[in-house]
N, C-alpha and C positions, 0 to 999 in steps of 0.2 A: 541595528541601523547602520547603513553604509554612508559614512561621512564623505562629502565632496568638499575638499579643502579649497578647490578653485571657487566654487559657489560661495562658501563661507567667507573667503577672503574678499570676493567682490561685494557681498552684502555688507560686511564690516566697513570696507572702504567707502561704500556709498553712504552708509549711515554716519560716518565720522568725517566726511568731506567738509573741510573748512573749519572744523572744530579744533581749538588749540588748548582747551582746558584739560590737563592731564587726568583729573578725577572723572570728568565726563567721558573721556576716552576709555579709561579703565572700566568704568561701569558698563559701557556699551560692549566692549570686547568680552568682559567676563560673562555677561548675559548671553551674548550670541554663541560663544564657544560652549558654555555650559549646556545650552539647550540643543546643541548640534549633534550630540552623541551620548547614548545611554551609558557608556563607560564612565562618563565624567560625573562623579558624585559631589565634588567640591571644586570650584573653579574660581580663582581670584588672585588678587595682587597683594603683595606686601611691599610697601613703599619704603625707600631709604629716607629716614627722617633725621638721622644724626650719624656721626661717624660710627661705623660698625653696628648699626641698629636698623632693623626693619620693623614697621608697624603696619597692622592690617589696613588694607584699602578696600575698594569695592570688590564684592564677591557674591557668588551664588552658592547655596547649600547651607548646611548647618553651621553652627558657630565655628570660628577659627581661633587660633592663638592670637592674642592681642599684640604681643611684641615677640620678635625673634632676633637674638644677637647673631652676628655673622658667624660666630664660632659654634653655633648649634644647629643641628638638623639638616634636612635636605635643602630647605630654602636658604639657610645660612651658607651652606656649601656653594650653592649657585651664586650667591652674592659675593662671597669671599673669593672664589676662583674665577668668576666670570664665565663659567662653563655650564652648559646644559647638564642637568642631573636627570638621568633616566634610570629609575629605581624599580626593578621588577618585584622586589620583596622588601618592604620598609623595615620589617623585623630584622633583616640582615644588614641594614645600614647603620654603621656606628654613630651613636648619638642621635638617632631619629627621635623627633618630638612627636608624640602621639596627641595631636589636637583632636582627633577623632579615633576612637578605638576600632572603628570598622574599616579604616583605610588599610589597604593591602599593597598598593603600588602607587608611584608618584612620578610626575614629570614636572620639573621646574626649570624655567628659562629666564636668564637675565634679560632685563629690558633697559635699553639705552635711549637717550635722547639724540637729537641731531648732532650734538657735539661729541657724542660717544660716552657721555657721563652715565653711569649706572643710576637709574631713577627708581627701579623696582625689580621684583622678580614676579613672574607669573607662575602660579602653582595650580596644578591639576592633580587631584587625588581620585583614586578609584577604589571601590570596595572589592574589585577583582584583582587577583594576583596577575602580575606580568601583563597589564592591560595596555601598555604603550609600546610603540615601535619607533625606530629611527625616522620612519616616514612621518609619524605624528609630530615628532620633535622638529624636523626640518620644515614642515608645512606651517606649524604654529609660529616658529621663529620668523618665517617670511612674513606672515600676517602681522606679527608684532612690529617688525622693522618697518613695514609699510605704513603703520599707524603712528608710531612713536618717534621714528627717526626723520620725520618731516621738519622742515624749517618752521619755527614759530611754536613748536610744541614744547 
């Protein structure tokens, strides 16, 4: 499948226009992104629910980890550093948390609200090694910003 991030972004923005509930936005984004590309085997959000703690939010795919501290795994690294984590081989990532034994690569992006506060991380797992590119990361970051960095969200 050849993903068109421009079309995906337009569809997500149209579906979420006027919506301000973060959970509804997360559910819609997770669903649309998950079904846009066959590489995406688990797609979802981990919400910041306490200092240094992520808890699972809306997602598509098999079960996920329920909680992730900021000091653990790829999701924790994205939350802790505020940096996109593009991991071609999860087995080589120090402290990787294996929520699914089939995951081989991962892309995790920090999600901020309009005030710049970290509200979640968006996690995409693939059963394929080296499944993600810088183009994927940049395009998905742009989509996330257009949805979550609006006033009122």
